[in-house]
N, C-alpha and C positions, 0 to 999 in steps of 0.2 A: 642773401639770395637775390634781393631786388637789384643790387649792383650788377649782378651777372646779366640781367635782362635789360638794364637801362640802355637806351639808345638803339635797341634792336627793333626791327619791325614787329608789329603786333602779330601774334600767331593764334590760330584756333587749336586748342589742346583738348584732347579727350583723355580722361582718366577712367579706366575700367577697374572696378573693385567689387569683390564679393563681401568685403567688410565695410559696413556702413551703419549709420544710425538705425535703430536706437542703441546699437552697440557702443560702448565707451571703452576703447582700447587704444594702444599705441598706433596701430595702423590707421584707424579712423582719425585720430588726432593729427597724425602726420599728414595725411592727405588733405584734411581741412586746412591746416596751417600752410602747406605748400600752395593750395588753391588760393588762399587769401593773398599770398605774396605774388602769385602769377597774375591775378586780377589787378592788384595794386600796381604791377609793372605794365599794365595795359593790354594784357592778353585776354582772349576770350576762352573761357573754361567751361567744359561740360563734363559732368560725371555720369557714367553709366553704372548704376547700382541696383541692388536687389529690390529697392522700393518700387521699381517700375514693373515688377513681375510678381506672379504668384510665387510663394515661397513655402518651404517646409523647414521645421526646426531640425537642427543637427541632433541626433540621439545623444543623450547625456550632456548636451550643451545647448539648451533651447534658446538662449539669447542670440545665437548665431543661426541665421536662416539661409538656406540654400535656394538659389533661384531656380525656378522651373521654366526657364526661357529656352526657346529653340533658336537655331542658327538664323532663321528668317527674321525673327524679332530683333535679335542683336544686330544683324546686318542693317536693318532699317534704322536703328538708332545710330549706328556708326555713320551711315550715309547721310542722315539728317544733320548730324553734327559737322560733317564735311571737314574733319580735322586736318591740320597740317602735321600734327604730331599725335601719336597714340602711345599712352603709357598704360601697361597692364600691371596693376599693382598686386594682384592676388592670383593664385593658381586654381581657384575653384571653378564652378560651372560658367560664370560669366567670363572669367579670364580665359578659360579654355576655348569658349566660343569666339571670343575676340581674337585670340591667337589664330584659330582656324581661319577666320575671315581675313586677317592680315596676310596669312600665307597664301590663301587662294587668290588674293588680289595683289600679291607682290608688294605689300606695304611694309615698310620697316616699322619697328616698334621697340620700345624699351620695357623692361620689367624691373621689379624690385623684390628683394629677398628680405623680409621683415623679421621673421621669427624662426626659432629652431623647432619648427612644426614636427619633423620626424621624431625627435626625442619626446615631445609632448604626446604625440599619437601613440608611440610605443609604450608609454606609461599607462595609457587609458585602454588600449585594445592590443591584442597580440599580433601586431604588424611589425616585422623587423624594420629597423631604421633604414637599412640599405634599400629596401623596396621603395620607401618613401623618397629617399634621396635619389633613387633611380628615376622616379617620376619627375621630381623637381629638376633634376639635371636635364632630362628630355625637354620639359616645359620651357626652361630658360635658355636652352641651347639655340633657339631660333631668334632670340632677341639681339638687336644691335649692341645693346649694353644691358647688363643686369646690375642695378644699383644695390649696394650693401652699406649698412650703417657704420661698420667698424672695420679696422684693419685686421683684427683677430678673426672676425667672421669671414672676411675676404680670404685670408690665408687658409682657413679651414675648408672653405668651399673649393679653393684651388686644389687643395690636397684630395678632394673628393671628385675631381675631374670637371668642375664647372669652368666655363671660359667667359670671356668678354665682361669681366667684373670691373666695376668702378666704384670708388668710394662716394657715398652720398651722406655727408654729415648733415644731421637734421637739427642739431642745436638743442638748446634747452630754453623753455619759456621761463624767463626770470620772474615773471609776475606770479606764476603758479608754483614754482619750485625755488625755495630759498633755504638752503641747509643751515644757515646761520653763519657766525663769524668764522 
C-alpha cells in the first residue's frame, strides 16, 4: 500500500467509523492497519470514532456501542480535521451523519463494505435481508467509490444493484497469521 502513496503530496485524510476500540474485529484491525500505512507514507490521518461521544450498547451485542452524536458535533469534528479526503467506513450513526454532512457540503467521499451484515442481522432479528440491502445500497450510492475486499463480494453486490464498486485488497498480516507449510 505504501508504494501507492510514495511520491504523492501529503494529504489530510479523515476515516469515519462506528466500529472502533475496544472492539476487536476485522473492521477495526483493517482501519488500524490502513491508518499505519497512510501515516508511514506521510499523510495526516484523523479518525472520527464513537469514543468521542456518548454511546449505547447494541442490544444482544454489548461490545458494539452506537454513538449518540448529533449532526452539529460530527460537523465540528469534520471541519476541525479539514480533510482533503473523507472515507466513511461504516453505515452506522457516525457514518450516516458524515454522509449527510458530505452531501450537504458537496464533498466527495468513499465508503467500504466490510461484512455481510444483512445476513448476520437476519439471523438475529426478523429483518428481511432485502430491507438491509436496500438501506446499504442507498447509503453507498452517494459514494464516489465503495471499496470491497473480494471479487466474489463485488460480484454479489453488483447483482444486488450496487454501483461504483472497486476492489480493496487488504492483505494478510504474516506476523499474526501463519497457517503452516
